[in-house]
Backbone as CSV, one residue per row, in Angstrom:
resi,resn,N_x,N_y,N_z,CA_x,CA_y,CA_z,C_x,C_y,C_z
1,UNK,-147.767,108.558,-64.915,-146.685,107.865,-65.970,-146.089,108.573,-66.394
2,UNK,-147.166,109.160,-67.015,-146.202,110.430,-68.482,-144.989,111.416,-67.183
3,UNK,-145.366,111.467,-65.994,-144.719,112.420,-65.623,-142.931,111.217,-64.998
4,UNK,-143.297,110.310,-64.878,-142.579,109.344,-64.537,-140.966,109.440,-65.347
5,UNK,-142.440,109.362,-66.830,-141.304,108.805,-68.252,-140.681,110.319,-68.287
6,UNK,-140.715,111.151,-68.433,-140.280,112.762,-68.524,-139.167,113.250,-67.770
7,UNK,-139.194,112.352,-66.044,-138.404,112.494,-66.015,-137.282,111.653,-65.940
8,UNK,-137.469,110.280,-66.129,-136.314,109.529,-66.352,-135.793,110.137,-67.835
9,UNK,-136.256,110.686,-69.344,-135.614,111.089,-70.141,-134.849,112.363,-69.904
10,UNK,-135.348,112.957,-69.014,-134.657,114.366,-68.169,-133.064,113.919,-68.131
11,UNK,-133.116,112.793,-66.896,-132.263,112.116,-65.825,-131.196,111.546,-67.351
12,UNK,-131.719,110.611,-68.091,-130.543,110.506,-68.859,-129.713,111.328,-69.820
13,UNK,-130.687,112.251,-69.925,-129.956,113.568,-70.796,-129.401,114.007,-69.948
14,UNK,-129.263,114.412,-68.809,-128.800,115.014,-67.982,-127.328,114.291,-67.868
15,UNK,-127.920,112.640,-67.635,-126.173,112.024,-67.529,-125.396,112.092,-68.914
16,UNK,-126.065,111.866,-69.790,-125.223,111.947,-71.581,-124.158,113.577,-71.371
17,UNK,-125.082,114.632,-70.887,-124.152,115.653,-71.470,-123.042,115.831,-70.308
18,UNK,-123.600,114.980,-68.437,-122.279,115.042,-68.088,-121.064,114.686,-68.381
19,UNK,-121.586,113.270,-69.041,-120.649,112.255,-69.376,-119.246,112.681,-70.595
20,UNK,-120.455,113.527,-71.472,-119.742,114.220,-72.654,-118.499,115.197,-72.206
21,UNK,-119.260,115.851,-71.086,-118.029,117.096,-70.503,-117.277,116.106,-69.970
22,UNK,-117.027,115.322,-69.041,-116.060,114.952,-68.063,-115.197,114.211,-69.618
23,UNK,-115.494,113.064,-70.750,-114.252,112.785,-71.946,-113.868,114.309,-72.776
24,UNK,-114.188,115.416,-72.771,-113.949,116.364,-73.788,-112.836,116.483,-72.473
25,UNK,-112.990,116.781,-71.249,-112.248,117.638,-70.087,-110.841,116.467,-70.081
26,UNK,-110.513,115.392,-70.476,-109.544,114.156,-70.800,-108.759,114.735,-71.935
27,UNK,-107.664,114.469,-72.016,-106.549,114.385,-72.028,-106.698,113.485,-74.081
28,UNK,-106.603,113.877,-74.892,-106.662,112.785,-76.578,-105.757,112.303,-75.860
29,UNK,-105.721,111.061,-76.423,-104.903,109.597,-76.352,-103.978,109.825,-77.151
30,UNK,-101.961,109.672,-76.735,-101.372,109.673,-77.012,-101.401,108.815,-78.122
31,UNK,-100.614,109.639,-79.835,-101.082,109.143,-81.559,-99.660,107.477,-80.967
32,UNK,-99.894,106.648,-81.607,-98.940,105.954,-82.036,-97.310,106.152,-81.802
33,UNK,-96.625,105.314,-81.615,-94.966,105.481,-82.155,-94.973,106.036,-83.754
34,UNK,-95.435,105.331,-84.268,-94.725,105.284,-85.874,-95.164,106.866,-86.201
35,UNK,-96.510,107.216,-85.802,-96.954,108.787,-86.140,-96.298,109.470,-85.744
36,UNK,-96.224,109.241,-84.194,-95.117,110.534,-83.697,-93.761,110.714,-84.744
37,UNK,-93.237,109.178,-84.898,-91.893,109.246,-85.757,-91.903,110.393,-86.602
38,UNK,-93.167,109.512,-87.515,-93.319,110.113,-89.208,-93.452,111.797,-89.214
39,UNK,-94.560,112.222,-87.585,-94.412,114.005,-88.154,-93.128,114.506,-87.162
40,UNK,-92.832,114.021,-86.811,-91.314,114.468,-86.353,-90.001,114.420,-87.829
41,UNK,-90.124,113.774,-88.168,-89.646,113.579,-89.438,-89.589,114.318,-90.532
42,UNK,-91.238,114.367,-90.571,-92.350,115.397,-91.889,-91.287,117.253,-91.162
43,UNK,-91.443,117.468,-90.109,-91.639,118.671,-89.335,-89.627,118.846,-89.484
44,UNK,-89.181,118.056,-89.006,-87.471,118.573,-89.187,-86.875,118.609,-90.463
45,UNK,-87.528,118.038,-91.480,-87.444,117.602,-93.504,-87.623,119.445,-93.939
46,UNK,-89.120,119.244,-92.978,-89.355,120.972,-93.289,-88.474,121.679,-93.124
47,UNK,-87.967,121.633,-91.802,-87.531,123.163,-91.704,-86.063,123.004,-92.346
48,UNK,-85.292,121.636,-92.076,-83.976,121.846,-93.164,-83.638,122.059,-94.345
49,UNK,-85.453,121.751,-95.286,-85.369,122.009,-96.369,-86.108,123.896,-96.639
50,UNK,-86.553,124.515,-95.713,-87.038,125.822,-95.823,-85.653,126.796,-94.890
51,UNK,-84.697,126.399,-94.205,-83.961,127.069,-93.555,-82.160,127.002,-93.123
52,UNK,-82.330,125.472,-93.352,-81.310,125.180,-93.444,-80.331,125.529,-94.440
53,UNK,-78.991,125.921,-93.714,-77.768,126.778,-94.794,-77.558,125.910,-95.938
54,UNK,-76.953,126.445,-96.690,-76.836,125.807,-98.058,-75.907,125.471,-98.471
55,UNK,-75.488,123.779,-98.926,-74.002,123.162,-99.164,-74.362,122.768,-100.332
56,UNK,-72.371,123.021,-100.904,-72.433,122.432,-102.420,-71.702,120.879,-102.100
57,UNK,-71.497,119.821,-103.141,-70.971,118.557,-102.754,-70.509,118.167,-104.457
58,UNK,-69.086,117.828,-103.956,-68.024,117.801,-105.279,-67.963,116.470,-105.276
59,UNK,-68.178,115.549,-105.656,-67.757,114.239,-105.575,-66.759,113.854,-106.545
60,UNK,-65.365,113.305,-105.704,-63.858,113.243,-106.675,-63.863,111.921,-106.651
61,UNK,-64.047,110.949,-105.775,-63.511,109.793,-106.042,-64.226,108.508,-106.160
62,UNK,-64.327,107.329,-106.397,-64.413,105.765,-105.990,-63.366,105.146,-105.772
63,UNK,-63.656,104.368,-104.545,-62.206,104.064,-104.086,-62.328,102.247,-103.972
64,UNK,-62.330,101.924,-105.222,-62.485,99.944,-104.680,-61.294,99.374,-104.237
65,UNK,-61.647,98.461,-102.680,-60.685,97.791,-102.021,-60.287,96.950,-102.696
66,UNK,-58.752,97.077,-102.980,-57.863,96.116,-103.526,-58.149,94.763,-103.021
67,UNK,-58.331,94.665,-101.378,-58.446,93.262,-101.178,-59.307,92.947,-101.574
68,UNK,-60.489,93.095,-102.415,-61.665,93.003,-102.564,-61.758,92.950,-103.909
69,UNK,-60.809,93.416,-104.706,-60.963,93.138,-106.061,-59.691,92.806,-106.617
70,UNK,-59.530,92.194,-108.535,-58.457,91.974,-108.804,-57.455,93.508,-109.651
71,UNK,-56.611,93.267,-109.651,-56.047,94.276,-110.412,-56.546,95.237,-111.388
72,UNK,-57.259,93.683,-112.137,-57.901,93.797,-113.385,-59.019,94.407,-113.619
73,UNK,-59.874,94.110,-112.395,-60.843,94.842,-112.318,-60.877,95.750,-111.696
74,UNK,-60.263,95.980,-111.236,-59.932,97.871,-110.747,-59.252,98.515,-111.852
75,UNK,-59.051,97.951,-112.844,-58.486,98.645,-113.918,-60.005,98.756,-114.857
76,UNK,-61.029,97.575,-114.989,-62.412,98.054,-115.409,-63.061,98.980,-115.460
77,UNK,-63.340,99.369,-114.029,-63.858,100.045,-113.385,-63.587,101.249,-113.087
78,UNK,-64.745,102.312,-113.020,-64.480,103.593,-113.049,-63.802,104.226,-111.751
79,UNK,-62.848,105.364,-111.678,-62.491,105.648,-110.288,-62.714,106.834,-109.860
80,UNK,-63.684,107.778,-111.237,-63.828,109.297,-111.609,-64.995,109.062,-111.539
81,UNK,-65.649,109.771,-110.353,-67.423,109.873,-110.245,-67.306,111.505,-111.358
82,UNK,-66.903,111.729,-111.544,-66.503,113.510,-112.470,-67.153,113.219,-113.691
83,UNK,-67.903,114.128,-114.457,-68.668,115.141,-114.123,-69.579,114.636,-113.062
84,UNK,-69.569,115.812,-111.882,-70.414,115.274,-110.920,-70.571,116.551,-109.997
85,UNK,-71.856,116.950,-109.177,-72.577,117.823,-108.509,-73.674,117.803,-107.771
86,UNK,-73.150,118.102,-106.656,-74.769,118.129,-105.829,-74.838,119.588,-105.284
87,UNK,-75.885,119.072,-104.261,-76.448,120.685,-103.342,-77.358,120.257,-102.561
88,UNK,-77.355,120.670,-101.248,-78.336,120.401,-99.941,-78.598,121.909,-99.090
89,UNK,-79.437,121.079,-98.212,-79.410,122.393,-97.229,-79.481,121.662,-95.911
90,UNK,-78.615,122.300,-94.749,-78.400,121.083,-93.823,-77.738,122.398,-92.309
91,UNK,-78.123,122.165,-91.504,-77.755,122.618,-90.072,-76.572,122.062,-89.005
92,UNK,-75.983,123.196,-88.631,-75.606,122.265,-87.080,-76.330,122.044,-85.866
93,UNK,-76.375,121.384,-85.229,-77.054,121.323,-83.614,-76.375,122.362,-82.882
94,UNK,-76.725,122.328,-81.721,-76.088,122.840,-80.314,-74.786,122.393,-80.041
95,UNK,-75.250,121.097,-79.956,-73.448,120.443,-79.566,-72.876,120.099,-80.541
96,UNK,-72.777,121.127,-81.886,-71.966,120.851,-83.026,-72.008,119.967,-84.156
97,UNK,-72.732,119.186,-84.021,-72.969,117.914,-84.644,-73.917,118.197,-86.168
98,UNK,-73.911,117.722,-86.740,-74.322,118.311,-88.529,-75.521,117.325,-88.838
99,UNK,-76.895,117.932,-89.475,-77.683,117.064,-90.574,-78.158,117.711,-91.375
100,UNK,-78.792,117.259,-92.733,-79.222,117.752,-93.823,-79.525,117.239,-95.289
101,UNK,-80.244,117.453,-96.353,-80.754,116.613,-96.910,-79.561,117.295,-97.939
102,UNK,-79.986,116.521,-99.023,-78.594,116.795,-99.761,-79.025,115.933,-101.897
103,UNK,-78.495,116.165,-102.534,-78.909,115.057,-103.423,-77.752,115.198,-104.488
104,UNK,-77.333,113.919,-105.305,-76.051,114.184,-106.180,-76.173,113.390,-107.127
105,UNK,-75.518,113.938,-108.155,-75.544,113.233,-109.790,-74.069,112.775,-109.984
106,UNK,-73.403,111.619,-110.657,-72.470,111.674,-110.339,-71.823,110.359,-111.792
107,UNK,-70.606,109.730,-112.312,-70.580,108.617,-113.046,-70.262,107.914,-111.846
108,UNK,-71.317,106.538,-112.020,-70.898,105.251,-111.053,-69.286,104.363,-111.367
109,UNK,-68.729,103.671,-110.582,-68.121,102.366,-111.497,-68.173,102.186,-112.514
110,UNK,-69.479,101.729,-113.215,-69.033,101.516,-114.452,-69.838,102.158,-115.752
111,UNK,-69.234,103.651,-114.939,-68.944,104.548,-115.958,-70.483,105.415,-116.712
112,UNK,-71.181,105.060,-115.182,-73.149,105.201,-116.045,-73.138,106.388,-115.243
113,UNK,-74.130,107.439,-115.219,-74.987,108.759,-114.378,-76.081,107.731,-113.823
114,UNK,-74.952,108.165,-112.644,-76.040,107.666,-111.154,-76.679,109.600,-110.323
115,UNK,-77.987,108.546,-109.576,-78.183,109.632,-108.535,-78.402,109.189,-107.412
116,UNK,-78.171,110.461,-106.403,-79.153,109.839,-105.144,-79.544,111.043,-104.087
117,UNK,-80.218,110.708,-103.404,-80.991,111.655,-102.447,-81.302,111.594,-101.077
118,UNK,-81.182,112.050,-100.342,-81.255,112.042,-98.963,-81.100,112.444,-97.792
119,UNK,-81.004,112.169,-96.957,-80.904,112.606,-95.348,-79.096,111.781,-94.872
120,UNK,-78.785,113.059,-94.409,-77.250,113.001,-93.881,-77.101,113.302,-92.868
121,UNK,-76.913,112.304,-90.990,-76.058,112.616,-89.818,-74.788,112.654,-89.192
122,UNK,-74.054,113.664,-88.902,-72.676,113.419,-87.736,-72.625,113.875,-87.327
123,UNK,-71.909,112.818,-86.249,-71.325,112.792,-85.233,-70.067,113.551,-85.242
124,UNK,-69.746,114.953,-84.665,-68.839,115.736,-85.086,-68.045,115.860,-83.590
125,UNK,-66.891,116.088,-83.643,-65.984,116.491,-82.701,-64.614,116.687,-82.988
126,UNK,-64.079,117.988,-81.986,-63.245,118.666,-82.027,-62.023,118.374,-82.478
127,UNK,-61.180,118.646,-83.861,-59.718,117.869,-83.200,-58.817,118.725,-82.347
128,UNK,-57.867,118.010,-82.082,-57.039,118.367,-80.812,-56.097,119.521,-81.442
129,UNK,-56.161,120.387,-80.689,-54.556,121.690,-80.808,-54.872,121.506,-82.549
130,UNK,-56.061,121.909,-82.775,-56.453,123.340,-84.281,-57.521,123.200,-84.352
131,UNK,-57.731,124.321,-84.126,-58.696,125.319,-84.115,-59.608,125.315,-85.412
132,UNK,-60.382,125.421,-85.277,-61.399,125.242,-86.634,-61.699,123.609,-87.377
133,UNK,-61.152,122.166,-86.571,-60.584,121.280,-87.618,-61.804,120.301,-86.664
134,UNK,-62.400,119.489,-87.832,-63.136,118.169,-86.560,-63.027,117.085,-87.342
135,UNK,-63.610,116.086,-86.995,-63.454,114.699,-87.489,-64.826,114.346,-87.050
136,UNK,-65.448,113.118,-88.072,-66.600,112.983,-87.029,-67.292,110.967,-87.462
137,UNK,-68.611,111.068,-87.439,-68.892,109.741,-87.726,-69.992,110.017,-88.236
138,UNK,-70.921,109.362,-88.953,-72.468,109.428,-89.575,-73.140,108.327,-90.465
139,UNK,-74.149,108.656,-90.326,-74.701,107.416,-91.232,-76.189,108.665,-91.889
140,UNK,-76.503,107.808,-93.175,-76.866,108.568,-94.545,-77.711,107.508,-94.812
141,UNK,-79.161,107.859,-95.184,-80.239,107.332,-95.960,-80.189,107.884,-96.845
142,UNK,-80.740,107.177,-98.351,-81.078,107.879,-99.103,-81.801,106.892,-100.247
143,UNK,-82.056,107.827,-101.274,-82.610,107.053,-102.261,-81.999,107.001,-103.629
144,UNK,-81.211,105.889,-104.357,-81.239,106.229,-105.864,-81.190,105.314,-106.877
145,UNK,-80.362,105.779,-108.008,-80.764,105.529,-109.454,-79.639,105.075,-110.103
146,UNK,-79.847,103.900,-110.677,-78.388,103.290,-111.147,-79.419,102.752,-112.339
147,UNK,-77.973,102.179,-113.378,-78.296,102.219,-114.661,-78.016,100.265,-114.021
148,UNK,-77.428,99.864,-113.637,-77.145,98.277,-113.315,-78.976,97.478,-112.185
149,UNK,-79.028,98.486,-111.816,-79.997,98.390,-110.632,-81.591,98.930,-111.236
150,UNK,-81.951,97.677,-112.218,-83.499,98.022,-112.285,-83.921,99.130,-113.582
151,UNK,-82.309,99.592,-114.234,-82.661,100.689,-115.302,-82.795,101.852,-114.759
152,UNK,-82.565,102.193,-113.512,-82.845,103.075,-112.690,-83.700,102.846,-111.990
153,UNK,-84.510,102.103,-111.517,-85.902,102.454,-110.611,-84.995,102.885,-109.924
154,UNK,-85.976,103.709,-108.527,-85.662,104.096,-107.457,-85.480,102.897,-106.340
155,UNK,-84.392,102.874,-105.467,-84.069,102.389,-104.325,-83.577,102.897,-103.408
156,UNK,-84.180,102.663,-102.133,-83.399,102.685,-100.889,-82.424,101.909,-100.465
157,UNK,-81.489,102.759,-99.860,-79.861,102.115,-98.680,-79.749,103.405,-98.080
158,UNK,-79.111,103.124,-97.168,-78.393,103.634,-96.115,-76.546,102.853,-95.835
159,UNK,-76.263,104.123,-96.021,-74.732,103.529,-95.100,-73.840,104.504,-94.046
160,UNK,-72.743,104.211,-93.823,-71.789,104.914,-92.662,-71.328,105.959,-93.493
161,UNK,-70.672,106.865,-92.624,-69.740,108.045,-93.279,-68.655,108.755,-92.212
162,UNK,-67.780,108.988,-92.783,-67.041,109.525,-92.318,-66.729,111.092,-92.516
163,UNK,-66.069,112.299,-91.554,-66.105,113.429,-91.857,-64.851,113.367,-91.614
164,UNK,-64.479,114.906,-91.862,-62.738,115.525,-92.099,-62.511,116.838,-92.200
165,UNK,-62.958,117.625,-91.411,-63.212,118.853,-91.810,-62.840,119.862,-91.177
166,UNK,-62.984,121.261,-91.923,-62.122,122.302,-91.221,-63.366,123.706,-91.617
167,UNK,-63.480,124.601,-90.634,-64.252,125.669,-90.908,-64.904,125.352,-91.241
168,UNK,-65.201,125.627,-93.501,-66.637,125.746,-93.759,-66.277,124.406,-95.295
169,UNK,-65.293,123.795,-95.057,-65.437,122.766,-95.480,-64.669,121.035,-95.065
170,UNK,-64.880,120.673,-95.577,-65.576,118.834,-94.846,-64.994,118.043,-96.320
171,UNK,-64.204,116.725,-95.988,-64.130,115.576,-97.042,-64.814,114.598,-96.307
172,UNK,-65.613,114.021,-97.110,-66.702,112.899,-96.429,-66.577,111.595,-97.648
173,UNK,-66.920,111.025,-97.008,-67.038,109.481,-97.010,-67.928,108.998,-96.827
174,UNK,-68.561,107.879,-97.949,-69.572,106.714,-97.700,-68.967,105.615,-97.825
175,UNK,-69.020,104.788,-96.967,-68.313,102.959,-97.468,-69.559,101.986,-97.743
176,UNK,-69.227,101.692,-98.944,-70.811,100.191,-99.282,-69.942,99.021,-98.981
177,UNK,-70.698,98.420,-97.893,-70.008,97.391,-97.429,-70.289,96.388,-99.032
178,UNK,-69.484,94.658,-98.423,-69.582,94.392,-99.139,-68.599,93.083,-99.347
179,UNK,-68.288,92.217,-100.217,-67.679,90.677,-100.485,-66.460,91.028,-101.478
180,UNK,-66.060,89.663,-102.408,-65.059,89.475,-102.746,-65.774,90.107,-104.449
181,UNK,-65.153,91.012,-104.521,-65.583,91.271,-106.509,-67.016,92.263,-106.054
182,UNK,-67.554,92.192,-104.942,-69.013,93.295,-104.726,-68.595,94.541,-104.003
183,UNK,-68.958,95.446,-103.480,-68.986,96.177,-102.984,-67.574,97.083,-102.286
184,UNK,-67.367,96.860,-101.014,-66.244,97.258,-100.110,-65.724,98.369,-101.328
185,UNK,-66.543,99.676,-101.082,-66.235,100.735,-101.572,-66.445,102.099,-101.172
186,UNK,-65.232,103.023,-100.823,-65.642,104.249,-100.694,-66.101,105.159,-101.760
187,UNK,-67.104,105.751,-101.410,-67.808,106.779,-102.073,-67.292,108.286,-101.361
188,UNK,-66.023,109.021,-102.268,-65.765,110.397,-101.618,-66.096,112.038,-102.089
189,UNK,-66.302,112.704,-101.555,-66.663,113.910,-101.393,-66.424,115.328,-101.197
190,UNK,-66.270,116.190,-101.965,-66.341,117.365,-100.626,-67.041,118.097,-100.336
191,UNK,-67.376,118.728,-98.980,-68.588,119.599,-98.903,-68.641,120.357,-98.819
192,UNK,-69.304,122.218,-99.528,-68.833,122.994,-99.118,-70.129,123.887,-98.226
193,UNK,-70.174,124.096,-97.155,-70.778,125.029,-96.098,-71.230,126.180,-96.606
194,UNK,-72.139,126.611,-95.986,-72.266,127.780,-96.061,-72.362,128.592,-94.732
195,UNK,-72.061,127.996,-93.904,-72.052,128.360,-92.403,-71.002,127.683,-91.862
196,UNK,-70.289,128.858,-91.188,-69.150,127.592,-89.937,-69.403,127.033,-89.700
197,UNK,-68.940,125.590,-89.329,-68.917,125.073,-87.835,-68.986,126.244,-86.321
198,UNK,-69.963,126.363,-85.877,-69.484,126.637,-84.640,-69.069,126.363,-83.284
199,UNK,-67.804,127.299,-82.663,-66.829,126.222,-81.974,-67.073,125.673,-80.573
200,UNK,-66.690,124.691,-79.882,-67.181,123.808,-79.472,-66.067,124.529,-77.993
201,UNK,-67.798,124.731,-76.321,-67.077,124.816,-75.265,-66.235,123.337,-75.348
């Protein structure tokens, strides 16, 4: 009887060992999509922050569309963000697009200090018959602080952008959509790049 029990235990241990070895050889389960997305975002952000080219941002204009504001409102709102300054780090991709991190401080429409920091991606195309010139569309996602939104409580936002550039200098704008008497604003800045946009075939 003792011999049968010992054989059974030996067989069970052998089966467990084989099962463990088979599981060890199986590939690890693929991480959930949100974890893969997060890991990619962290890796890309770290790469931009540590190896990206330096950029300087100079906010120059806040333009309130006349179709959305009366003349009295436009006269009341501030349209000069200066004094203003920003900096960041970014890279051109292999196909000539640009993406980067940035932070800017400026005076907002209410003539109050505001700040924003985020990520910007621009799809860029060569300007026909003008070497070194380019234009593009993009999107920026950022965290912002304003006096009139929770007394500078940071809040997230995302806006479409437009770029018009030549070599190391670009004029860029973000558009704030809205309705009558709110939004419908172009926020315009110059971006000075450390690196020149590579020529595209």
